[in-house]
C-alpha positions as CSV (number, residue, x, y, z in Angstrom):
1,M,47.2,132.3,111.0
2,N,43.5,132.1,112.0
3,E,43.7,128.3,112.2
4,I,46.6,128.7,114.7
5,I,44.8,131.3,116.8
6,D,41.7,129.2,116.9
7,F,43.7,126.2,118.1
8,L,45.6,128.0,120.8
9,K,42.4,129.7,122.1
10,K,41.2,126.2,123.1
11,D,43.4,126.9,126.1
12,K,41.2,129.5,127.9
13,V,44.2,131.1,129.7
14,L,46.2,131.5,126.5
15,G,43.0,132.6,124.8
16,K,42.7,135.6,127.2
17,I,46.3,136.5,126.4
18,I,45.7,136.3,122.7
19,Q,42.6,138.4,123.1
20,K,44.5,141.1,124.9
21,E,47.7,141.1,122.9
22,G,46.3,140.6,119.4
23,T,47.9,138.8,116.5
24,I,51.6,138.0,116.9
25,T,53.5,136.4,113.9
26,L,56.8,134.8,113.3
27,R,59.2,136.3,110.8
28,Q,61.3,134.2,108.5
29,S,64.8,135.0,107.4
30,E,67.2,133.5,104.9
31,S,70.2,135.2,106.4
32,Y,71.3,132.0,108.3
33,F,74.9,133.0,108.8
34,L,74.2,136.6,109.8
35,D,71.5,135.6,112.2
36,L,73.9,133.3,114.0
37,V,76.6,135.9,114.0
38,E,74.2,138.3,115.7
39,T,73.1,135.6,118.2
40,I,76.7,135.1,119.2
41,I,77.5,138.8,119.5
42,A,74.3,139.5,121.6
43,Q,74.9,136.8,124.2
44,Q,75.0,138.0,127.8
45,I,74.9,141.7,127.0
46,S,72.1,144.3,126.9
47,G,70.2,144.8,123.7
48,K,71.6,148.4,123.4
49,A,75.2,147.2,123.7
50,A,74.5,144.3,121.3
51,N,73.1,146.6,118.6
52,S,76.0,149.0,118.9
53,I,78.6,146.1,118.5
54,I,76.6,144.5,115.6
55,K,76.6,147.8,113.8
56,K,80.4,148.2,114.2
57,F,80.9,144.6,113.1
58,Y,79.0,145.1,109.8
59,E,81.0,148.3,109.1
60,L,84.1,146.1,108.9
61,F,82.9,144.7,105.6
62,K,82.5,146.2,102.2
63,N,78.8,147.0,101.6
64,K,78.2,145.7,105.2
65,K,77.9,142.1,103.9
66,P,80.0,139.7,105.9
67,T,80.4,136.1,104.6
68,P,82.2,133.2,106.2
69,D,85.3,133.7,104.0
70,L,85.5,137.4,104.7
71,L,85.0,136.9,108.4
72,L,87.9,134.4,108.5
73,K,90.1,137.0,106.8
74,K,89.4,139.6,109.6
75,S,92.2,139.9,112.2
76,E,91.5,139.7,115.9
77,E,92.5,143.4,116.1
78,E,89.7,144.3,113.6
79,L,87.1,142.4,115.6
80,V,88.4,144.0,118.8
81,S,87.8,147.4,117.1
82,A,84.1,146.5,116.9
83,G,84.0,145.7,120.6
84,I,83.9,141.9,120.3
85,S,85.3,140.0,123.3
86,K,88.1,137.4,123.0
87,Q,85.7,134.6,123.7
88,K,83.2,135.8,121.1
89,R,85.9,136.3,118.5
90,G,86.7,132.6,118.9
91,Y,83.0,131.7,118.5
92,L,82.6,133.8,115.3
93,Y,85.7,132.2,113.7
94,S,84.3,128.8,114.7
95,L,80.9,129.7,113.1
96,A,82.6,130.8,109.9
97,E,84.8,127.7,109.7
98,K,81.7,125.4,110.2
99,F,79.9,127.1,107.3
100,K,83.0,127.0,105.1
101,D,83.8,123.3,105.7
102,K,80.1,122.3,105.3
103,T,79.8,121.1,108.9
104,I,76.8,123.4,108.8
105,T,74.6,122.7,105.7
106,P,72.1,125.6,105.4
107,D,70.9,124.5,102.0
108,R,69.5,121.4,103.6
109,F,67.8,123.2,106.5
110,P,64.3,123.4,104.8
111,E,64.1,119.6,104.6
112,M,65.8,118.8,107.9
113,A,64.0,117.9,111.1
114,D,64.2,120.3,114.1
115,Q,66.4,118.1,116.1
116,E,68.8,117.4,113.2
117,I,69.3,121.2,112.8
118,I,69.9,121.5,116.6
119,D,72.4,118.7,116.5
120,E,74.2,120.5,113.7
121,L,74.2,124.0,115.2
122,V,75.5,123.0,118.6
123,Q,78.7,121.9,117.0
124,I,79.5,125.6,116.7
125,K,81.3,127.0,119.8
126,G,79.0,129.5,121.5
127,I,75.8,128.0,120.1
128,G,73.9,125.9,122.6
129,K,70.6,124.2,122.6
130,W,68.6,127.4,123.5
131,S,70.3,129.4,120.8
132,A,69.6,126.7,118.3
133,Q,65.9,126.6,119.3
134,M,65.7,130.4,118.9
135,F,67.2,130.0,115.4
136,L,64.6,127.4,114.5
137,M,61.8,129.7,115.7
138,F,62.9,133.2,114.6
139,T,65.0,132.4,111.5
140,L,63.5,129.2,110.1
141,R,60.0,130.0,111.4
142,R,59.4,126.5,112.7
143,E,56.0,126.5,114.3
144,D,56.4,123.9,117.0
145,I,59.4,125.0,119.1
146,F,59.4,125.3,122.9
147,A,62.5,126.1,124.9
148,P,62.0,124.6,128.4
149,D,65.2,126.1,129.7
150,D,64.0,129.6,128.9
151,L,63.5,131.6,132.1
152,G,60.9,133.9,130.5
153,L,58.7,131.0,129.4
154,R,58.9,129.4,132.9
155,K,58.0,132.7,134.5
156,A,55.1,133.0,132.2
157,L,53.7,129.7,133.4
158,V,53.9,131.0,137.0
159,I,52.2,134.3,136.0
160,N,49.4,132.7,134.0
161,Y,48.9,129.2,135.2
162,D,48.6,127.4,138.6
163,F,52.3,127.1,139.3
164,E,53.3,128.2,142.8
165,D,57.0,128.0,142.0
166,L,59.1,128.3,138.9
167,P,58.7,124.9,137.1
168,K,61.7,122.9,136.2
169,P,62.5,122.6,132.5
170,K,61.1,119.1,132.2
171,E,57.9,120.1,133.9
172,A,57.5,123.1,131.6
173,E,58.2,121.0,128.5
174,K,55.5,118.5,129.6
175,F,53.0,121.3,130.2
176,A,53.7,122.8,126.8
177,E,52.6,119.6,125.0
178,R,49.1,121.0,125.1
179,W,50.1,123.6,122.5
180,K,51.5,121.1,119.9
181,P,51.9,121.7,116.9
182,Y,52.0,125.4,117.5
183,R,54.3,125.8,120.5
184,S,56.3,128.5,118.9
185,Y,53.3,130.8,118.7
186,A,52.3,129.8,122.3
187,S,55.8,130.9,123.3
188,L,55.4,134.3,121.6
189,Y,52.3,135.0,123.6
190,L,53.8,133.7,126.9
191,W,56.8,136.0,126.4
192,K,54.5,138.9,125.6
193,S,52.5,138.3,128.8
194,V,55.7,138.6,130.9
195,R,56.7,141.8,129.1
196,T,53.2,143.2,129.7
197,Q,53.3,142.5,133.4
198,E,56.8,144.0,133.7
199,Q,55.6,147.1,132.0
200,K,52.7,147.4,134.3
201,K,55.0,147.2,137.3
202,L,57.2,149.9,135.9
203,E,54.2,152.1,135.3
204,K,52.9,151.5,138.8
205,K,56.3,152.5,140.3
206,A,56.3,155.7,138.2
207,D,52.7,156.6,139.2
208,P,53.0,159.0,142.2
């Protein structure tokens, strides 16, 4: 990790963020199926609502351990009882089918290139490029992922660098090349800088 921090600190702006925020690390998970389930459930709803639905979803399964086979056996009514919308029910069934028929090959993920995994994952209904990139970063702990379509990252460039307007995705992607081969860690610090600024604004509003 020290090697990564030293590399990123060569960017003086990012170095100041790192100095302020301290060490941020990526977790690694082997729950590929469950991480994708949670990604689908959490789409376009608040974190609080997502956590509630995810909890109810797990309670549908013995020992709270859903598998592709078990999910496919669940009726729409059972998924409705957990608060899962019609569209997302379709996505979850699609996900389970792709794992079951080996369209998705998680056993091969460790040796597959980033783009190969993205190409595989986007075959699942409800999983787009951004979701696949987040999977690479937060589940597989790939160190060099940058999601140029992410609004938070583009906002971070405006906050911290000399961007007068929100950069277009291609512009953000080109700018991020300076952080190769550790763009995932750079992204973590950029997101953190946005959250810190938003927190300061809230504190300022609350201060009489």
